[in-house]
N, C-alpha and C positions, 0 to 999 in steps of 0.2 A: 552360497550366500552372497548377497550383494552388499556393497558398502557405498556410503555416500558422504559427501561433505556436510558439515553442520556449521551454523553461524556461531562464531566465538564472540566474546565481549569486544575484542578488538574489531572484528568485522561490524558488529552492531554500531559501535561508535563511529566507524568510517562512514556507514550508511547515514547515520544521523547527521554527522558533520557535513557531508556532501549535500544532503537534502537541505539542511539549514542554509548552507552557503548559497544554493540556488534560490531559495526563498528570500534570503536577505539581499541578494544582488538585485532582486526585483521588487523589494519592499512588500512582500506578500506575507501577511500574518496567518500562519497555518499551524496545524498540529501534525506531527510526524510520528507514525507508529511502525514498529518492526515486530513481526511475529516469526515463530518457527514454522516448520512445514505443516504442522497440524493446526495452525492459526492461533496458537497460544502466545499471549503477549510477552515480548522480550524487553521492549522499551517504548516509552512514550515521551515525546518532547513537545510541549505546547509553547510556541513562540509568543513573545509579547504582542498583545493586540488580537490574538486568535480568540474567537468566540468559544466559550466553555463547551458548547455542544459539539464543537469540531473534534474534540477528543473521542467522543463516542462514535461519531461517523467514521473517523479515520481508522479506529479499531475494527469496525465492521468491514470496511474496505480491505484492510490488510488480511483479515481472517478469510474473507471470501476469495481473495486472490490466492491465498495459500491452499485452502482446501478445494477450490475450484480449478486450481492448476493453470490459471490463465488470468490475463488482465481483466479487471472488473468492467472495463469499458465494453468488453464483449457482451456481458450480460445486459448492460444498459442499452446497447444498440439492438440487441435481440428484442427487448421489451418495446423500445421505441419503433422497431421495425414491424410490430404487429403481434408479437407473441406475448400478448398481455396476460395470459394465464400464468406466466412466470412470476408476476408480481405476488402471487399467492405462495410462492416458495418460502419456506421458513428462514430466510436469510436476509435480514435488513442490510442495507448498504450496498445494494447492487447498482452502484453508481461509479462512474469513472474516477480514477484516482488510486486504485489498488493495483500493484504490479508485483508479480512473483519474482523471487530471486532464484535464478536457474543456474546451476553449475553442473557441467557434464551431463546435460539433458535431464537433470532431476531438480525438482522444486525443493529448495532447502529453507525457504522462508518467504516473507513478503513484506512490502512496504505499503502503507496506506497514508494518504494525505487528504486533509480536508481544510477548507478555509477560503479558497478562491475559486475561479472558474474551472470547470471540469478539465479543460485542456492544460491549464496551469497546474492543477493538482497532479496530472499525469506527468508533466514536465519535471516537477520537483521529485516525484517518486522515481522516475527513470534516472534522474541525477544521483539519487541515493543508491539505487541498485547498481549503477555503473561503477561505484566505488569498490565493489567486491566481485562482480560477475563479469 
């Protein structure tokens, strides 16, 4: 039987705080979402000024990073690179800004960010992930 790490409430708060610090340092109004390894919502923090729909988008990005086991930027690049059939996949939010949390080679959760430019969403997500991975 294999064992793996799981995100605790302490871990989740570290992720949220680190991601928010990165966003605040840059004055970026975003929504931050943390999911477990199955893409199930563990936490959502919408910063002041973030558009309401960013909560939905960030949730999809986090879910896709968790169940896809890779950064959602990979999916967006695949689509932009010509594999347009992938847009018909039943997964909304195949956009940059979803980053898995990987510990000991296993995905234990994911962070999704929405609200600013794609590379900025990724920057914030990675700042959150770095707080625990």
